[in-house]
N, C-alpha and C positions, 0 to 999 in steps of 0.2 A: 270188056273195059277194065284196065288196069286199077284204077283208083276203087273201082268197086271191090275188087278181089283183097286190096290191102285193106279196107274195112271189116271186110266178112271174116277174113283171117286174124284181124286184132280182136274182135269180139268172138271168136270162136268157141272158146273156153273160158268166156267170162261167165260169172254168176247172174243169172236174170233177176230183176226186180220186176220187170214188166216187157214181154214180148208180144206182139202182135203183127199181123199181115195187113197191108194197106197200101195205098197210094200217095207217093211223094208229090208235093207242088212244086218242088225244088228240081229234080231230075225228072219229074215227069213219068214216073215207073212205078209198076207194081212191086213193093219190096216188102221188106221185114224191118219192122222199127225194134229196137232193142234197147232197156235202159238197165244199166248194172247198179244203179243207184236211187235212192228213194226221192233225191233231189233232182225232178225230172228237167227242168229248164236247160241244163247243160248235160246231161247224160242220157237223155231219150233219143237215141241217134238213130238216123236212117242208114242202113249197111250198105246201102248204095252209093250215096253221095257225102254221107257224114253230116247232114244238116241237123240242126237242133230245132225244137219246138218254137221258138221265138222267130226262126228265120222263115220255117215253112207257114207259120200265121201271117208274117209280113209279105209272102209272096202270093200268098191266097188272096190277100184283100188288094194288092196291087192288080192282080188280074182281074179280079171282081169289079173293082172300081175303074181302073184303066185299062181295059182289054187291048187296047190299042198301045201298049207301052213298048212295045219293040220299035216303035216309030218315033217316040217321044223323045226330048233333050233331057236326060237324067242326069243329074248330079248328085252323088253318094260322098259323103262325106267319113272318112275314117272306115273304109270297107274292109272286110276281111278277105281272106285269100281262099274261100269256102262259101258253101251254102248259097244263100240270096245273091250274094254280092258277085260271085262266080258267074251265076247265069245271068244275071242283069248285064255284066261286062261283056259277057260270049254273045249274046244275042240282041242287044241294042247298040246299033250303031253309032248313037250319039252319047254314049255313055260317057261321064266324068267322073273320074275318082279324085278325090281331093283328101290330103293330110295337113294337119298345122305343123310344119316343119321350122323349128327355133332355128334363128339367125339365116333363114331363106327369105328373097323377096317375096312379098305375097303376089300371086298371080304367075310366077316363075313354074317351068316345069322340072321336077326332080324325078330322075328315072321313069318318066312317063306319067307321072302323077301331078297334079294341080298342088300347089302350095296355097292353103286358102286359110282366112281366120272367119270361123262364122260369125263373129261379132261385125266384121267389115269385110264382106265378100267382094273380090273385084268383078263380079259377072254384071254386065249391063241391065238395066231395069228392064223387067218383064221378058226375060231371055231363056229362062228354065221352066219346064214343063213339071218336072217332078224333083224335089230335094227328098232324099233318102238319107234316113240316120238310124243306125242301130245301135241304140245303149250308149248314146251319144249325150243327150241332154241333161244326164246327172253328173256331167263333168266340167260343164261351161260355168264360168263364173258370172257372166252378165247375161241371162237367158232372154231378157226382154230384147236386149240388141239383136241377139240371133233371130228372134221370132220378125222383128221389125225390117231385118234384112232379109229373110225368107218371103216375106209379103212383098218388098220391094224387087226382088228379081224373079218371083212367080209370073208367069203368063196367066192371064184371065183364064179361070178354067181348071188352072193348074192345083198342085197339092204337094203337100209335105207328108209323107209315109213315113211314121218311125215308129220304134218300140222304145221304152224306156222302164224301168222297174218302177211300178206304183206302190212303193214299200210302205209307204203311209196311208193308202187306202182312203178312206173316209174321214182320216185326220187332216188338218191343215200340213200343207207342204212344210219342210224346215230345211233352213239353210245350215250346211256343214261348215262351210268355209268361206271367205271373203278376200278379194284381192284390192289392195288401195290401188292409186294412181302410178306408184313407183313400183309395181309386181311384187308388193311384200304380200304374203298370204297369212292370214289371220285365221286360226282352226278355233270353232266354236264348240266343236266336239271332237272326239278321238279321231284321228287321221284313218280313212278306209279308203283302200285301192282297188282299182279293177285292173283286168288285163288292158293292155295297149297294144296294139299293131306295129308301133313302129319305136317302143320303148321298154326295154326289159323292166324299168323303175316302176310301171304301171301307170294308169290314171287316176287322179286324185277324185274322190265322190265329191261334189259340192253342193248337192241338194238331194234330200230324201223326198220325193215327190208323193203327192196325193192327188186325187181325183181332182181337186181344185186347181189343177194343171191347165185345165180348160179356161179357166176363168182368168189365171195369169197369161195365157196366150192371147185371149181378147182383149184384156187392157192393155196389152204390148202393141197389138198391131189391129186390133179391129175384126181378125178372122175368127170364123166359130170352126171349133173342132169336135169330131165324132171319135167315141172310144169302141172299139171292137172286142169282145172277149169271145174267143171260139174254142169250144172244148169239142173235139172230134178225133179219136183215135185212129179214125180210118184214114187221116191226114198226118197220122203222127202228131197232132196238136192237143197236148195236154200238158199242163204244168203251172206254177206259180208264176205270177207276175208276167202273164202271157199276153196282156193287152196291146194291141195295135191301134195307134191313135193317127187321125187323118185331119189335117188342116186343110181347109180347101179355099181359094180364091175365086170370088165369083167371076162369072162370065162379064158382068159388066155391073158397072156401079151405079149406073143409071136408075133413079126411083122409077118404079112400075106405076102405071097409071092404074088407079081405082077403078074396079070394075062397077058399073052402074048397075 
C-alpha cells in the first residue's frame, strides 16, 4: 500500500512521545501507532492510514451503533481527505459529501461535492440515515438551526454522529462570536481559527462547548444525545477532547402504551 509506505517513511526518524501496536478501526489493520508530540489529538498517528484519535473514535462508534452503515444514506459535512471520511466515502455507496461554498447555489454540485449550509439544508424531510460532522459544530453561528435541520432531515432511527472539542467541560458553553442578519461578525473574545479543508484562511471558532451541549441540542430539536468517551490505546484512541456525540431520532414518535 503506497499510502502506508509514505506514512511509515514520514515518521521513521521522528522522536517518539508514544508508540504502541494495535488495530486501527479506520483501515481495519494491525498497525503501529506513533505520537511525536504530547498533544495526542493531532499527533497520535496510525502509520498505515494517517488517521488521528478522534477519527478512530468516531469510526468505532459508527461501527458499534450502526453496524450496517455501508448500506445507509450518509451525509458528511466538511469531510477530510483522510481518516474516517475516506473510509466512509470508499465503502458506502450512498455517501454524500458537502461543503459550504461561498457564492455557490445551495444544493448545487461543485467538483462532485454538494454545496450545503447546515443551517438550511436542501435535503428532503427524513431522507438521511446518518449525518456525520467532525469538528464542525464549534464553527457554526446558529447551532440551534443546525440541530433543527438535522432532526428534520433524519429518518426515524437515524442519527447525527459527531466530534467537537468539549473545551469548557463542566463549565457552561461560551459564545465567542456572533453574526447579525447582514453577515457582520462581532467577536466577543479574541478570534481563534482552526484548519479548513476548503480555505487557507481557516475556520473561525464561534463557540467553546461544554457538556451542556446535550441540553442545547434537546432544547433546539427535542432529541437526546449520548456522549462516548473512549480510552483504548489498542485502537489508538487516547487524547484530550476525544468525545464522540450521538444524537438519535426515535423510530417512532407515537407514545407507548402504559404496561398494566
